[in-house]
N, C-alpha and C positions, 0 to 999 in steps of 0.2 A: 792251544791255538788251532790245532787241527780240527778239534771237535767244533769250535766256533765256525771255522770255514765250512765244515761239512753242513752244519745247521743252516748257515746262510745260503749255501748252494741249494740245499733241499727245499728251503722256503721259496727260493726263486723258481725252482722247477715246478713246485705245486702251483704257484701263481701263474706261470706260463701255461701249464697244462689246462687250468681252468678256462682259459680263453683260447684253447688250441683247436682250430679246425684242421683236420687231417687232409692229405692230398685227395684230389678228385679220383674217382674210380669209374672207369668205363664199364658199364654193365652189358652192353650189346655190341656185337660185331656182325651186322646183318643187313645193312641197307637202312632205309629211312625208318626210324622208330620215334614215337611221339608219346608224351604225357598228355594229360587232359587239361581243360581249363581249370581255373583256381577254385571253382565251386565244389570240385570233386578232389579227393585225395588219391594219388597214385601210389602212396606209400602208407603202410600201417605197421605198427610194432606192438609186441606183447612180450615182456621179458627180454630174452636174448634173441627172439625170432623177429625178423624184419621181412615184410612182404611187399613186393613191388609189382605193379601191373603196367602194361603199355600196349599201344597199338603199333604194329610193326609189319613192314612189307619185306618178305623174304623171297628171294629169287624172282623179283619183279612181279609178284602176284598181288592180289588185292590185300589190303591190310587185315590182319587177324589180331586177336587178343592173346598176348603172351604174359607169362607169370615167372617170377624169379624170387628166390628167398635166400635169406642168410639165417643160420642157426647160432651165430656167434656175434650178434650185435653189429653186423655189417662188416666184419673183418674179412670174411670170405663168402663166396656166393655160389649157389647151385647153378646147374645148366638151366636154360629157358624151357618152359613147358607151354605148349600152345593150348589155350583154353577154349577158343571158339572153333566151330567146325571149319574144316578146310574147304571153302566153297568159293564161288565166283562173286560173292556179295561183299559189301563193305562192312567192316566191324571196327568200331572206334569208340572214343570217349569212355575208357574204362575207369572204374574206381573200386577201391578195396577197403574193407573194414574187418576187424578181427576181435573176437571174444574168446580168450583162452586158446584152445586148439581149433576153434571153428573160424575158418577164413571165408569171407563172403565177397564175391565179385559181381559187379553188374557192368553192362556196356550197351552201346547202340549197335544194332545189327540189321542189315537189309536182306537177309536170306529169304524173307517172305514177301519181298516185293516193295515194302515200305520200311521206313526206319522205326524199329521197335526196340523196347528194352528187354534184354536177356539177363539171366542170373545163373550163377554157378556156385557150388558149395564144396569146400573141403572140410572134413571132420577130423583130420589128422595133421593140422598145421601146414597144409600145402603139399604134403607128400603125394596124395592122390586126390582125384576130383570126381564129383558126380556128374550127372548129365546136365545139359543146358535146359533152363526153364524160361519160357517166354512169359513175361510179366504184363505186356501191354498188347492191345489189339485196336489200333486206331488207323484208319485209312489215310489220314493226313500226316502222320508222323509223330514220333516221340524222340526228344533230344535232351542232351546235357543232364544226365542223371547225377544225383548225389546220394550217398549211402551212409547210414549210421546203424550201430548195433549196440544193444545192452543186454547181456545175458542171452536168452533165447529169442528176444524180440528184435526183428530186423525191420528197418524203416527205409523207404526209398521215396525221393521226390524227383520230379523231372519236368521239363517243358513239353507241353502237348500242343500241337498245332490244330487249328480248326479250319473249316471250309472257307472262311472269309479271309484267311491269311493272318489272323490274330493268333495269340498264344496265351495259354493259361498254365498255372502250376498245379500239378496233380501229385497225389500221395498214395502210397500203398504200403501195407505192413504184413509181416508174418509173425504170428505168436509162437510158432513151432520151429524156430531156428531155420527158416527158409524152406521147410518141407511143404507147407500149405500156405497159400496167400489169400488174403481177403480182397474184396472188391476195392477198386481205386476210388479216391475221394478228390473232388475239385476244391482246392484251397483258395482260389482267387475269385471264382464265381462272377466273372465279368467278361463276357465274350467280346466286348467292344474295345478292349485295351490290349496293349502289347506287354507281355510279361516274359520273364526268363531268368536263367542263371540262378536257380534256387540252390541253396546250401543248407544242410541239415546237421544238427547235433543233438545229443540226448544225454540226460543225466537222470538215472533211475527211470521213473515213469513220466518225466517231463520232456517233451519233444519240442525243439526250437527250429524254426525254418525262417530263412531270410531270402529275399529275391529283389529284383528291380522291376518297376513297371511305370506306366504313363498315366495312371488313373487321375492324377491331379494336374495334368497338363505338362508335366516335366518328368524326366526320368529320375526317380528317387528310389531309395532303399526302404523296403517294407518288411515287417516281421509278424509272425503268428506262432502261437504255441498251443500245445495240448498238455494238460496236467494228468491225463489218464492213458498215457502210452499210445495216443493216436486215435482213441475211440471218438472223442469230440474235440472241437477246436474253438479257441477264443477268438476275440475280435482282431481285425487287422490293425497294426500299429505302424504309422509312418515314422521312420527313424531319421530321415534327413529332410531338410527344408532349405534349399538354396536355389538360385536361379540357373545354376549350371547343371551339368550331367553327373549323376551318381550311379555307378553301376559295378557289376561283377563283385558282389559281396561274398564273404566267406565267414563262417561262424564256428566258434568252439566254446566249450563250457567246462568249468570245474566247480562242483558243488552248486551253489546258487549264483555264481558269478558268470555272466554270459558276455562273451567278447565278439564283436563284429568288426571286420575290416573290409574296405572297399576302395575303389579309385574314384577320384573326384577332381573336376577342373574349375572349382569355384574361385581359385586364385589365379586363373588364367593359364594354368598348366596342370597336367594330370599328376596328382599326388596321391599318396596312400593316407587314408584316414581310418580312425578306429573309434569305437563307441562301446561302452560297457554298461551292464546292469548288474547291481549287487543283490537284487532280490528276485532272481529267477525270471527276469523279463517283465516284471510289473511296471517298473519305472526305469528311466534311462538317463545317464549322465550326458554331459556335453560332448560334441565331436572333438577329437584330438587329431591334429595333423602330425603324421609320423615322418614324412619326407619333406625335403625342402631343397630342390635343385631345379635347374633350368630344363632338364630333360623330362620325358614322360615316365612316371613310375606307375606300373600297371600290374594286374593279375596277382594280387596278394593272397597268400595262404597262411593259415594260423593254426597253431597247436598250443594247448595249455596244459600244464601239470602243476597243480597246487597254485602257488603265487607266481610262478614263472611262466611268462607268456612269450611265445616265439612267433615272429612274422617274417616271411620271406616274400620276395617280389622280384620283378625284373625292371631295369631301366638302363638308359644309354647315356648317363651323365659323363661317362668316360669315353664317349665316341663309339661305343659298341654295346650291344645288348648284353648285360651281365646280370647275375643273380646276387642280390643283396639280402641281408638279414638284420633284424633288430630284436632286442628282447627287453622285457620288463621283469624285474625281480620282486615287485610289490603289487602284483595283481593288476597291472595296467595303469597304475597311478602315475608313475614316471617311467621314462624310457632311456636306454643307453644310446650310444652312437651307432650309426650305420656301419655294418661290416660287409665288405665286398667278398663274396664267396668264390667267384670265378674270375679268371683273367686270361682270355684267349682271343684270337683273331676272329672266331666265329660268333654266332649268336646263341646265347643261352636263354631258354624260354620256359615258361609254364612250370614253375617249381611247385613242389608239394613238401610239407614239413610234417614230421611225426616225432613223438617223444616216448621213450621207454626208460624208466629209471633215470639215471644221470645222463643218458646218451640222447643227443639230438640228431635226427636223420633228415637229410634233404635229398630229393631226387628231381631231375629236370631233363629237358631235351636240348641237345647241343650239336651244332654242325661244324665244330672246329676241325674235324677230320675229313671234311668234304661233303658229308651228308649227315642227316640228323641221327644221333644215337642217344641212348639213355646214360646219363652220368649220375653219380651218387657221391655224397660227402657226409662225413660224420664228425661230431664233436663229442668225445667220450665223457666230458664233464661239463658240457654246456648247459645242463639243466640243474646244476648245483649252484647254490647261492655262495658257497665258500666254505672251505675247511682249513683250519689253522693247526699247524704243529706247534704246540705251546711249550714243549719241553724236549730237550735233547737227551734227557736221562731215559734209559731203557727200563720200563716197569718190570717188576718181579712177576706179575701175573696179568692176565686179561681181566678187564673190568668195565662195566658200564655204570656211570654215575647218574644220580638223580638230576633231572633237568633243573635249571635255575633261571628265573624264578619259577616257582610252582605253588599255586596256580599262576597262570600267565595270561596276558592280553596285549597284543597278539603274538609278541616275540618271546622266545625262550632259547637258552643255549643248552647243548648236550655235550658232555665231555666223556671220553672213553680212552682206555689204555690198551695199546697193542704190545704184547710181550714177545720176547724171543725165547726159543727153546721149548715151546709147547710140543707135546709128543708127536702131533701129526704135521708140524711145520718142518719143512725141509730147506727152505731158501731164505727165511727171514724177510720176505718181500711178498706177502700173501694178500689175496683179495679180501677186502673188508666191505661188508654191506650193512648199512644202517637204514632201516625203514620205519615209517610211521603208519599205524593202522587205526581204524575206528573201532567202535565196540562190536561191530558186526564182523570184524576180521578182514574187512576190505582195505587194501592198500591205499593210503592217502598220498604219500610222497616218499620217494627215495632220496635220502639225504647224502648218502655216501655209497658208491659202488666202484671201487678202484683198489689198486694195489698200494699198500702203505708200508713204509719202513716201521720197525718198532718205535714206539714213542707215545706221548700223550697228545690227544687231538681234541679240538672243540669245533663244533659247527652250530649253526643257528637254524631254528625252525620257525617259520612264519605261518601263523594260523589265521591271518586276516580274512581269508576267503572261506573259512570253515565255521560251522555252528558251534556254540558252546557245548561242552561235554567232555567226557573221558576219552582219552586217546592213549595208545600204547606205542612205544618205540622199542625196536628189537635190533640188537647187534649180533651179527654172525661173522665169524672168521674161522673157516674150516671147522675144527672140532669144538670151538667155543660158541655158545649161544646164550644170550641173556635178554630178558624183556622187563621193561619198567613201565609204570603208569604215570600219566600226567593229566592235568586238568586245565582246560581252556575255559575262561569265564569272561564273557563280554557284557 
């Protein structure tokens, strides 16, 4: 009877942890600090490293760009580091992207008299930083940058003002990890329209950009891509077509599946909508409405890892501006219920979301304590579709079983045994990591990254957003490691 009770309690704990958002963490104690608009991400993660950037006023001075990091998946945080020069000019709208130990940050700065885009690089995961690099030189101003990186190739888009008061979307890249930058490219090429709020994402050599503009007489969302890492660009595609206003898009990609979210008042109220392409942006599915309430839902941010899609935004359905989130576990086909992430008497605004392994990270700006500060929240298993403890018996040894079915399309199950008494195990409650890799050795998805009691477990892997081919899954638990091969056939 005791063993049965223990098993039921343990299953209940696993279920609750999978949906568990941990308490808010205040990252700044400094005076007004702000995150950026939703087209840019103020948080990025890689492995257990989490990087956050913000614009902050310290000692009643002009806003400067500050950086903070966690090396343990958001559990603890370093002191703030000021990235921008301490001068009398305005520095704001920061965004961050990471590739391994290389951390890239861009922002808007007025030190040269006008608003220009500046860049800074860390090659050691944020421990130290290089000098500032000015990326733009435009007498009318450059605003609202967005940043993406893949390997050593860094991509930046922003809104550039012209002399007539109009705006266009410009693009710039570095093929040398931010050390050398090429000339900027005009992506919209129409000086008679108002454009803005570009967001950028990359998968391999394919670069995807979305923005909003008035070229068809109404504010709509548009898309353009490059299949050769930004050397040349395809035609502009209009993604929305309704008589109302569609604006503030944000884009994310995994494999060939591209996801776009934005805010739209086609239903008489500002709501969050999404759209996806399953063929790398060649064709697009129908619009999907993600929110449905009488309040305004605005400024959505999106992050994708394999088939799990996370969206965060702000709305005042409960009488106050709060941060909400929603996720899909099947690549954006269907969506779960809204989850309210904040609950305070202040305003919670401009959230950004990032994913690393099983952990989902969210950061935002919040004035609950009398002035705006940066807050953070994490869900340690929010990016896992689910893991089940299927036996209370303690296995004699660690093992990783062959997935079933195999070959599979698109779902398969993976079972593994966690034993007790392994030579290096000291507590019987050790961290277990199960990851999937492609044939190039690149990580595709983290299925498990948590501490588990000894037992037999099973989890599912969804390959719906992946191409057919051979994949490998690897189980690690301290001194034990095993890898097996599986075949996805579509």
